[in-house]
N, C-alpha and C positions, 0 to 999 in steps of 0.2 A: 516620682512622678515622670520625672525625665528618663528612667530607666522601663516605664510602662510603655511611655510612646515609643521609645527607641526598639522596644520588642515588637511593638505593634506594626513599625513601619520595617522591620527586618522579616515578619511573619507574611505580612501582604506583600512584599517585593520577591520571598519565594513562592508563594502562590502564584503571583503573576506569572513568574518565569516558568513554573512549572508545568501550569495548565497553557500558556501563550506559547511555548514552543510545540507542544502537542498537537494545537491546531495547523501549526506550520508544516510539521511534518505529513500529517493527513495530506493536505494539499499537495504537496509535492509526491508523495505515493502514489496520488493518483493520477499524475502527470507522468511519474514514469513508466508506470504498468502497462498502458497501451502505447504502441507505435505503430505508425502504418509504414511497414515495408516495402509491397508492393500492391500492385492493384487487384491481385485475387483475394488477399486478407491481411490480416493484420497479428501480430505478433502480442501476447498479453502473458502477463506472469502469473501464474495459479499453483495453488497446491495440487501436486499429481501424487493420487493414491498410491501407485504402484510404487514410484521411486522415493515415495515420502519426504519430499522436501519441494520446496518451491523453484517449480522449472517455468522456461518458455513453451507456451504453447501456441500455434498455428492454427486461424479460424477458417476452417475447412467450407463450411456452411454458415447461414447467419444463425450467431448464438451456438454453434457446434467448432467446438476446438480439440486438439490434437497435440499430445507431448509432442516435442521434437525430440526427445531422447528414447522413450519406448513405445510411441504410438498410440497411446492410449487414448480413447476418446471421453470428452467430456461436453455433456449437454447441458446447456444453462436454459433451454427454452420453459 
């Protein structure tokens, strides 16, 4: 009976750590991806189809972003 109780506690704590840390990472990622750099626009981390990597994009118009490396436009409207 003691082994079953100990196993249950370990499984529960493992599940709590696994799913609890995922929620904290999601909260941090949404805060880090958007930052206001200047009055004209904001910089956002998006996946660039030309570069095939996560790159910084500058907002040119409302919900229209431009890759800072290859200058490809991404329309999120």
